[in-house]
C-alpha positions as a printed NumPy array, in Angstrom:
array([[-20.768,  13.015,  16.863],
       [-20.782,  13.661,  13.034],
       [-19.144,  10.74 ,  11.519],
       [-16.156,  10.946,   9.132],
       [-16.32 ,  10.954,   5.643],
       [-14.088,   9.683,   2.496],
       [-13.049,  12.071,   0.014],
       [-14.664,  12.444,  -3.209],
       [-12.801,   9.541,  -5.13 ],
       [-12.125,   7.551,  -1.812],
       [ -8.5  ,   6.98 ,  -3.052],
       [ -5.065,   8.331,  -1.701],
       [ -5.154,  10.877,  -4.482],
       [ -7.839,  12.751,  -2.435],
       [ -4.882,  14.068,  -0.63 ],
       [ -3.845,  17.142,  -2.905],
       [ -0.571,  16.943,  -4.873],
       [ -0.613,  13.127,  -5.494],
       [ -1.12 ,  11.006,  -8.665],
       [ -0.863,   6.908,  -9.033],
       [  0.133,   4.686, -11.854],
       [ -0.011,   1.063, -12.407],
       [  1.255,  -1.446, -14.686],
       [  0.912,  -5.161, -14.61 ],
       [  1.725,  -8.019, -16.695],
       [ -0.991, -10.84 , -16.711],
       [  1.334, -13.6  , -17.709],
       [  3.574, -13.385, -14.852],
       [  0.665, -12.413, -12.553],
       [  2.588,  -9.091, -11.103],
       [  2.766,  -5.676, -11.465],
       [  4.063,  -2.183, -10.248],
       [  2.365,   0.996,  -8.619],
       [  3.855,   4.32 ,  -8.223],
       [  2.748,   7.452,  -6.464],
       [  4.047,  10.682,  -7.836],
       [  3.718,  14.209,  -6.278],
       [  3.072,  17.615,  -8.048],
       [  6.303,  18.547,  -6.085],
       [  8.841,  16.873,  -3.97 ],
       [  7.499,  15.67 ,  -0.645],
       [  8.346,  14.935,   2.818],
       [  8.311,  11.159,   3.681],
       [  9.184,   8.667,   6.335],
       [  9.092,   4.86 ,   6.624],
       [  8.425,   2.291,   9.208],
       [  9.11 ,  -1.406,   9.049],
       [  7.393,  -3.696,  11.242],
       [  7.52 ,  -6.952,   9.44 ],
       [ 10.333,  -9.527,   9.759],
       [ 10.994, -10.032,   5.838],
       [ 11.145,  -6.797,   4.438],
       [ 12.622,  -5.934,   0.694],
       [ 13.239,  -2.043,   0.117],
       [ 15.324,   0.447,  -1.492],
       [ 16.321,   4.001,  -0.516],
       [ 14.512,   3.382,   3.173],
       [ 17.754,   4.574,   4.938],
       [ 17.417,   8.103,   3.252],
       [ 14.088,   8.689,   4.864],
       [ 15.152,   8.44 ,   8.434],
       [ 14.798,  11.588,  10.288],
       [ 18.462,  12.054,  11.425],
       [ 19.793,  11.875,   7.565],
       [ 20.073,  14.802,   5.312],
       [ 17.728,  14.354,   2.171],
       [ 14.598,  16.526,   2.934],
       [ 12.476,  15.375,   0.261],
       [ 11.703,  12.438,  -2.402],
       [ 10.07 ,  12.781,  -5.883],
       [  8.071,   9.534,  -6.142],
       [  7.503,   5.898,  -4.153],
       [  7.21 ,   2.49 ,  -5.92 ],
       [  5.386,  -0.488,  -4.735],
       [  6.171,  -3.614,  -6.786],
       [  5.792,  -7.457,  -6.849],
       [  8.335,  -9.801,  -7.696],
       [ 10.299, -10.127,  -4.496],
       [ 13.582,  -8.68 ,  -4.837],
       [ 13.328,  -8.804,  -8.595],
       [ 10.53 ,  -6.081,  -8.121],
       [ 13.11 ,  -3.529,  -6.892],
       [ 14.057,  -2.87 , -10.496],
       [ 10.878,  -0.979, -10.855],
       [ 12.155,   1.93 ,  -9.184],
       [ 14.845,   2.139, -11.833],
       [ 12.155,   2.395, -14.418],
       [ 10.41 ,   5.368, -12.619],
       [ 13.701,   7.059, -12.089],
       [ 14.288,   6.906, -15.819],
       [ 10.909,   8.743, -16.681],
       [ 11.546,  11.205, -14.083],
       [ 14.895,  11.976, -15.17 ],
       [ 13.6  ,  12.541, -18.61 ],
       [ 11.319,  14.964, -17.116],
       [ 14.037,  16.824, -15.437],
       [ 12.84 ,  15.789, -11.75 ],
       [ 15.474,  15.091,  -9.186],
       [ 17.911,  16.388,  -6.604],
       [ 20.364,  18.65 ,  -8.619],
       [ 24.171,  17.926,  -8.072],
       [ 26.306,  20.173, -10.258],
       [ 24.35 ,  19.75 , -13.224],
       [ 22.762,  16.189, -12.653],
       [ 19.301,  15.325, -11.792],
       [ 18.992,  12.409,  -9.587],
       [ 15.245,  11.472,  -8.921],
       [ 14.81 ,   9.992,  -5.335],
       [ 12.612,   6.978,  -5.556],
       [ 12.375,   4.856,  -2.331],
       [ 10.467,   1.281,  -3.047],
       [  9.285,  -1.662,  -1.447],
       [  8.436,  -5.181,  -2.6  ],
       [  6.187,  -8.201,  -2.199],
       [  6.633, -11.826,  -2.73 ],
       [  3.962, -12.929,  -5.604],
       [  6.394, -15.429,  -7.2  ],
       [  4.172, -18.566,  -6.362],
       [  0.846, -17.437,  -7.654],
       [  0.034, -19.517, -10.792],
       [  1.902, -16.934, -13.079],
       [  4.658, -17.75 , -15.566],
       [  8.053, -16.191, -14.121],
       [  9.963, -17.614, -16.908],
       [ 10.651, -13.956, -18.143],
       [ 14.195, -14.696, -19.457],
       [ 17.324, -12.968, -18.709],
       [ 15.908,  -9.677, -17.25 ],
       [ 12.73 ,  -9.263, -15.036],
       [ 10.035,  -7.016, -16.529],
       [  9.849,  -4.698, -13.519],
       [ 11.909,  -1.852, -14.557],
       [  9.775,  -1.393, -17.872],
       [  6.554,  -1.767, -15.799],
       [  8.005,   1.205, -13.402],
       [  8.557,   3.233, -16.462],
       [  4.905,   2.559, -17.678],
       [  3.323,   3.027, -14.303],
       [  4.771,   6.545, -13.992],
       [  3.815,   7.545, -17.676],
       [  0.278,   6.472, -16.909],
       [ -0.212,   8.339, -13.459],
       [ -3.36 ,   9.848, -12.983],
       [ -5.95 ,  10.922, -10.08 ],
       [ -8.225,   7.833, -10.82 ],
       [ -7.152,   4.355, -10.571],
       [ -8.927,   1.161, -10.427],
       [ -8.378,  -1.374,  -7.32 ],
       [ -7.963,  -5.144,  -6.918],
       [ -6.087,  -7.156,  -9.505],
       [ -4.026,  -4.227, -10.688],
       [ -0.466,  -2.856, -10.145],
       [  1.071,  -4.028,  -7.195],
       [ -1.611,  -5.94 ,  -6.525],
       [ -2.081,  -8.012,  -9.508],
       [ -0.58 , -11.04 ,  -8.214],
       [ -1.107, -10.696,  -4.392],
       [ -2.54 , -13.31 ,  -2.369],
       [ -3.877, -13.477,   1.278],
       [ -4.909, -16.528,   3.563],
       [ -7.661, -18.194,   1.331],
       [ -8.237, -15.578,  -0.885],
       [ -7.001, -13.494,  -3.772],
       [ -5.126, -10.372,  -2.456],
       [ -5.154,  -7.056,  -4.084],
       [ -4.366,  -3.253,  -4.268],
       [ -6.635,  -1.31 ,  -2.076],
       [ -6.911,   2.685,  -1.436],
       [ -9.074,   4.684,   0.857],
       [ -9.445,   8.352,   2.155],
       [-10.767,  10.383,   5.224],
       [-11.361,  13.944,   5.578],
       [-10.562,  14.936,   8.887],
       [-12.191,  17.386,  11.29 ],
       [ -9.003,  19.418,  11.285],
       [ -9.788,  20.037,   7.575],
       [ -6.772,  17.952,   6.319],
       [ -7.196,  14.823,   4.18 ],
       [ -5.727,  11.507,   5.033],
       [ -5.075,   8.609,   2.461],
       [ -3.902,   5.209,   2.25 ],
       [ -2.664,   2.704,  -0.689],
       [ -1.988,  -0.803,   0.254],
       [ -0.917,  -3.802,  -1.745],
       [ -2.306,  -6.676,   0.366],
       [ -0.43 ,  -9.916,   0.383],
       [ -0.384, -11.061,   3.947],
       [  0.592, -14.317,   5.401],
       [ -2.58 , -13.898,   7.335],
       [ -6.321, -13.605,   6.94 ],
       [ -8.402, -10.298,   6.037],
       [-11.582, -11.925,   6.975],
       [-13.327, -13.655,  10.01 ],
       [-12.844, -17.332,  10.075],
       [-14.056, -18.658,   6.265],
       [-16.601, -15.846,   6.267],
       [-16.939, -12.696,   3.904],
       [-16.897, -10.457,   7.012],
       [-13.76 ,  -8.264,   7.002],
       [-11.771,  -7.867,  10.157],
       [-11.777,  -4.074,   9.036],
       [-15.634,  -4.014,   9.602],
       [-15.743,  -1.483,  12.396],
       [-13.856,   1.087,  10.487],
       [-15.966,   0.728,   7.018],
       [-17.687,   3.745,   5.761],
       [-20.646,   2.847,   3.788],
       [-20.697,  -0.312,   1.751],
       [-17.09 ,   0.52 ,   0.564],
       [-15.943,  -3.305,   0.943],
       [-19.53 ,  -5.028,   1.036],
       [-21.13 ,  -3.456,   4.127],
       [-21.499,  -6.748,   6.131],
       [-20.185,  -5.912,   9.283],
       [-18.777,  -8.176,  11.736],
       [-20.573, -11.473,  12.148],
       [-23.082, -11.983,  15.081],
       [-22.536, -14.161,  16.775],
       [-18.773, -14.416,  16.155],
       [-17.765, -17.918,  14.875],
       [-16.123, -20.265,  17.438],
       [-12.832, -20.333,  15.286],
       [-12.669, -16.547,  14.572],
       [ -9.42 , -16.35 ,  16.654],
       [ -7.871, -19.382,  14.732],
       [ -4.535, -18.686,  13.059],
       [ -4.928, -19.327,   9.191],
       [ -1.749, -19.124,   7.121],
       [ -1.732, -18.563,   3.455],
       [  0.364, -21.483,   2.686],
       [  1.914, -23.784,   5.071],
       [  5.556, -23.679,   3.541],
       [  5.211, -19.671,   3.148],
       [  4.423, -19.554,   7.031],
       [  8.088, -20.532,   7.538],
       [  9.344, -18.269,   4.995],
       [  9.572, -14.639,   3.52 ],
       [  6.922, -15.443,   0.969],
       [  4.206, -12.763,   1.892],
       [  4.031,  -9.04 ,   2.919],
       [  1.611,  -6.145,   2.791],
       [  3.425,  -2.907,   1.546],
       [  1.336,   0.395,   2.09 ],
       [  1.35 ,   4.157,   1.855],
       [ -0.146,   6.754,   4.088],
       [ -0.395,  10.315,   3.062],
       [ -1.695,  13.458,   4.047],
       [ -1.971,  17.303,   2.828],
       [ -0.994,  18.377,   6.224],
       [  2.379,  19.851,   6.885],
       [  4.999,  17.695,   8.401],
       [  8.432,  17.144,   9.426],
       [ 10.371,  14.115,   8.499],
       [ 10.17 ,  12.982,  12.22 ],
       [  6.386,  13.766,  12.166],
       [  6.139,  11.485,   8.864],
       [  7.645,   8.785,  10.681],
       [  5.405,   8.632,  13.266],
       [  2.673,   8.885,  10.96 ],
       [  3.937,   5.704,   9.408],
       [  4.046,   4.079,  12.736],
       [  0.641,   5.266,  13.603],
       [ -0.571,   3.758,  10.219],
       [  0.654,   0.064,  10.972],
       [ -2.368,  -0.03 ,  13.425],
       [ -4.376,  -0.383,  10.174],
       [ -2.463,  -3.788,   9.613],
       [ -3.378,  -5.145,  12.756],
       [ -7.065,  -4.064,  12.482],
       [ -7.255,  -5.788,   9.014],
       [ -5.071,  -8.703,   9.021],
       [ -5.062, -11.632,  11.571],
       [ -2.09 , -12.034,  12.231],
       [  0.111,  -9.171,  11.077],
       [  3.508,  -8.174,  11.319],
       [  4.701, -11.864,  11.469],
       [  8.485, -13.142,  10.435],
       [  7.084, -14.178,   7.188],
       [  5.927, -10.805,   6.281],
       [  7.839,  -7.849,   5.16 ],
       [  5.116,  -5.536,   6.31 ],
       [  6.147,  -1.647,   5.907],
       [  4.398,   1.572,   5.66 ],
       [  5.68 ,   4.737,   3.965],
       [  4.39 ,   8.159,   5.051],
       [  4.275,  11.097,   2.636],
       [  3.47 ,  14.774,   3.431],
       [  2.537,  16.958,   0.343],
       [  1.731,  20.161,   2.735],
       [ -0.75 ,  21.186,   0.093],
       [ -3.051,  22.457,   2.524],
       [ -0.886,  24.737,   4.582],
       [ -2.3  ,  23.337,   7.842],
       [  0.121,  22.794,  10.531],
       [ -1.629,  20.65 ,  13.175],
       [ -1.863,  21.352,  16.814],
       [ -1.447,  18.301,  19.256],
       [ -5.184,  17.393,  19.   ],
       [ -4.837,  17.577,  15.319],
       [ -1.965,  15.158,  15.373],
       [ -3.923,  12.459,  17.295],
       [ -6.768,  12.498,  15.041],
       [ -4.472,  12.201,  12.136],
       [ -2.714,   9.279,  13.84 ],
       [ -5.948,   7.737,  14.54 ],
       [ -7.403,   7.909,  11.174],
       [ -4.579,   7.026,   9.721],
       [ -5.011,   3.29 ,  11.157],
       [ -8.83 ,   3.262,  10.325],
       [ -7.845,   4.488,   6.87 ],
       [ -5.069,   2.014,   5.929],
       [ -7.357,  -0.91 ,   7.453],
       [-10.029,   0.06 ,   5.033],
       [ -7.631,   0.27 ,   2.363],
       [ -6.294,  -3.328,   3.011],
       [-10.066,  -4.611,   2.782],
       [-10.738,  -2.666,  -0.237],
       [ -7.934,  -4.366,  -2.092],
       [ -9.088,  -7.824,  -1.244],
       [-12.637,  -6.955,  -1.673],
       [-11.797,  -5.649,  -5.426],
       [ -9.948,  -8.473,  -6.632],
       [-11.16 , -10.34 ,  -9.791],
       [-10.384, -13.812, -11.112],
       [ -8.164, -14.617, -13.998],
       [ -7.099, -17.923, -15.674],
       [ -4.348, -19.965, -13.474],
       [ -5.354, -18.601, -10.071],
       [ -4.413, -20.568,  -7.057],
       [ -7.022, -18.849,  -4.662],
       [-10.584, -17.743,  -5.149],
       [-11.757, -13.955,  -5.016],
       [-13.634, -12.599,  -2.24 ],
       [-16.84 , -12.275,  -3.938],
       [-16.934, -16.075,  -4.275],
       [-17.861, -16.375,  -0.728],
       [-21.34 , -14.267,  -1.021]])
């Protein structure tokens, strides 16, 4: 069977009609990532973590009237980071983008946040947090190419034992459509097997995109041991992996929600444990429809399977690409080699 291949960038922007922008503040060790479509897009969402933080997610439910949205935001900063969506809205409103309501344009910008307040950065930002301006800046710098690791919403992310980060990946499917994933990996659990450099997502790796180490052989005796980021955060909402899965297939809102559900499989393949009460794990699903392809039943099954695989790869790539910076509380993945 012919193996799957990544798109030319191996980024979510291999899905036609999408751009990504990032902005971060190195002093506070936090940042914002925005994904922008060339045209309004169909979207869905699924939350499986026990401690989510989000904005405009109810509007994405299939039974509600809104049909399309104009951007999605992933942000650090815990609840403070929800301000980032206001900055994105401001930029889009300047550009005349949004739902037209009797002469007014209202950009619809769902958002999700992760907790990165305890990461060695200086959070004494004064009266107002910086996330609104970071959201505006990220929107104005959106492009097809972007870096991974310690950037955007992944700038201050941590996992169990290692720095987290922003990761992305793409897969070209046999149906002819492309699926891509973007993840800000900040989980309570671990993305590597024990204390090794081997990623749990190794079975889905394409080439050596996150080190090419495969799984350890034999598996260490403590491979299944539960490892928490910080003992005190294991009992609180101090974590969260937030992510986006996207495709250029034509989908309804209900089908987008089912795609978001399927993409959560990638969390369970890449993080042990995932979807805990201390994580706010959330996936947005986006469909640009740019391919013009409406999938049959087998095509949908392939899309769902590879959504999970692509998400697992994106999470691992975010951890793999993290870089060290002053004041870090945890080492980067490359230090284990």
